[in-house]
C-alpha positions in Angstrom: 0.1 -0.1 0.1 1.8 3.7 -0.5 2.3 6.0 1.5 -0.6 8.5 3.1 -0.4 11.8 1.0 2.2 15.1 3.4 -0.7 16.7 5.0 -1.2 20.0 4.6 0.2 20.9 8.3 3.2 19.9 7.6 3.5 22.2 5.0 6.4 24.8 5.2 6.5 28.3 3.3 9.6 30.0 3.9 12.0 33.2 2.6 15.0 33.3 1.7 16.9 35.1 3.8 20.3 34.4 2.3 21.4 34.6 -1.1 20.3 32.7 -4.2 22.9 30.6 -3.8 23.6 30.2 -0.5 20.3 29.9 0.5 18.9 30.2 4.4 15.3 29.2 4.0 13.1 30.7 7.3 10.1 29.2 7.5 7.2 32.0 7.5 5.7 29.7 10.7 2.7 32.7 11.4 1.2 31.8 8.1 -2.4 29.6 7.9 -3.1 28.7 4.4 -1.4 28.4 1.7 -2.2 27.6 -2.4 0.4 27.6 -5.0 -1.9 28.0 -8.2 -0.6 26.6 -11.1 -1.9 26.4 -15.1 -1.0 26.6 -19.0 -2.4 29.4 -20.7 -4.0 27.9 -23.8 -2.5 28.5 -27.7 -5.1 27.9 -29.6 -4.1 25.5 -32.8 -7.4 25.2 -34.0 -8.1 24.3 -38.5 -10.0 23.3 -41.0 -8.6 19.9 -40.5 -10.0 20.1 -36.6 -13.1 18.5 -37.4 -15.2 21.3 -35.7 -13.5 21.6 -32.7 -11.7 23.7 -31.2 -7.6 22.7 -30.6 -5.2 23.7 -28.0 -1.5 23.5 -26.6 -0.4 24.7 -23.6 1.0 27.5 -23.6 2.5 30.1 -20.7 2.6 28.5 -16.9 1.3 30.9 -14.1 2.1 30.2 -10.5 1.2 32.4 -7.6 1.2 31.5 -4.1 -1.2 33.1 -2.5 -1.8 32.5 1.8 -3.2 33.9 5.0 -1.0 35.1 7.2 -0.9 36.6 11.5 -0.6 40.6 11.6 2.4 40.1 14.1 3.9 42.8 13.4 7.2 42.3 15.6 7.9 38.6 13.5 10.6 38.9 10.9 9.0 37.0 8.1 6.0 39.1 8.7 8.3 42.2 7.6 10.4 40.5 5.4 6.3 40.0 3.1 5.1 43.4 4.4 8.4 45.7 3.6 8.2 43.5 -0.1 4.9 44.4 -0.4 5.6 48.6 0.5 9.1 48.7 -1.3 7.5 46.3 -4.4 10.9 44.1 -3.9 12.1 40.9 -4.6 11.5 38.2 -2.2 13.3 35.0 -2.9 9.9 32.2 -2.3 9.7 28.0 -1.3 6.7 26.6 -1.2 7.1 22.9 0.7 5.1 19.8 1.2 7.1 19.4 3.8 10.5 20.6 5.5 13.0 22.1 3.3 16.0 20.0 4.1 13.5 16.5 4.3 15.1 14.3 1.7 11.6 13.5 -0.8 10.8 16.5 0.2 8.7 19.0 -2.7 9.2 22.0 -3.3 8.6 25.6 -5.9 11.2 28.1 -5.6 11.1 31.7 -7.5 11.7 34.8 -6.4 8.4 37.6 -6.8 6.9 40.4 -6.0 3.7 40.2 -3.5 1.0 41.5 -5.8 -1.8 41.6 -3.1 -1.7 42.8 0.4 -5.4 42.4 1.7 -5.2 42.9 6.0 -8.4 40.9 7.4 -10.2 42.4 10.8 -13.2 40.0 11.3 -14.5 40.6 14.6 -13.9 38.2 16.2 -10.7 37.1 14.9 -7.3 38.1 15.0 -6.3 40.3 12.1 -4.9 38.5 9.0 -3.7 39.3 5.7 -4.4 38.0 2.3 -1.5 38.2 0.3 -0.2 37.2 -3.3 2.7 36.8 -4.1 4.2 35.9 -8.4 6.9 35.1 -10.2 9.1 38.3 -11.7 11.8 39.1 -13.6 15.3 38.4 -12.1 18.5 37.8 -12.4 19.1 34.3 -10.5 16.6 31.5 -12.7 13.2 31.5 -13.8 10.4 29.1 -11.7 12.0 25.5 -10.6 10.1 22.7 -8.9 12.6 20.3 -7.1 12.7 17.5 -4.9 15.4 17.3 -1.9 17.4 14.6 -2.2 
C-alpha cells in the first residue's frame, strides 16, 4: 500500500534570508492556509482539419502563492513580506510539502513580488493578511520544481 499523502499541517512556506546561491530558508511560521495555483495558458491551434473542434496546446505557465498570514508586527518574516509589498522589492520564496531539508520533500522555488496585501479585520478573530506573490523577472532563475535529495 502506498504511503498516505502529506498533510497541509506539515507543509511549509519559506523566505530566503541568505543569497540565491547559498539560500538560508526561514519558515514563515505565522501562515495559516497556503495555496499554490498553477495553470497553463492555452494556445489556439484550431484549423480546418480539426473536425469542427477547437484544438489547443498548453502555452505559458501561471504561478502564484496565495497565503493567509497572521499580522504579527514583531515577526521578522512578516516584516520581510510586508516590506517587500510596500517597497516593491523581490523575495526568494519556496513552498514545500514538508521540511525543505528532508529527503523527498518537493517544493517550488521562485523569486517574486507581493502583488496583493489584503488586511482582514474580523470582529472575533485576530487580524490576518491575504497575500499573493508571483514570479517576477530576476537575474537568477525562472521558477523551478525541486525535490530534496
